[in-house]
C-alpha positions in Angstrom: 151.8 94.9 148.1 153.5 97.0 145.5 156.0 94.7 145.0 154.2 91.2 144.8 151.8 93.2 142.3 154.5 94.3 140.3 156.1 90.5 140.3 152.6 89.3 139.5 152.7 91.7 136.4 156.0 91.0 135.5 154.7 87.0 135.2 152.3 88.0 133.4 154.1 88.9 130.6 156.9 86.8 130.9 154.0 84.6 129.8 152.7 86.7 127.0 155.9 86.9 125.5 156.5 83.0 125.3 153.3 82.7 123.7 154.6 84.9 121.1 157.8 83.0 120.8 155.4 79.5 119.6 155.5 79.1 116.5 151.8 79.6 114.4 152.2 76.0 113.5 153.2 74.2 117.1 150.1 76.4 118.2 147.5 75.2 115.9 147.0 71.3 115.9 145.7 71.0 112.4 143.9 67.5 113.3 140.8 68.5 114.1 139.2 66.3 117.2 135.7 64.8 117.0 134.4 67.4 119.2 135.6 70.2 116.4 134.3 68.2 114.2 131.0 68.6 115.4 131.2 72.2 116.1 132.3 72.7 112.2 129.5 70.7 111.5 126.5 73.3 113.4 128.5 76.0 111.5 128.3 74.2 108.1 124.1 73.6 108.7 123.3 76.8 109.4 125.7 78.5 107.0 128.1 80.1 108.6 131.6 80.4 107.8 133.6 77.9 110.0 136.4 79.0 112.7 138.7 77.1 110.9 137.9 79.1 107.7 138.8 82.5 109.1 142.6 81.3 110.4 
């Protein structure tokens, strides 16, 4: 049982490393989808900082 949990931990570590290898430009899609635009509108309506401004 211990060996399977350690292999699971290894695979999780591998996933985290692969995420770090992705360049920020590829990770963040600069084109906002209509869903994201609705969220930005909601934030603007209540006068809060939009999530895209925080990046």
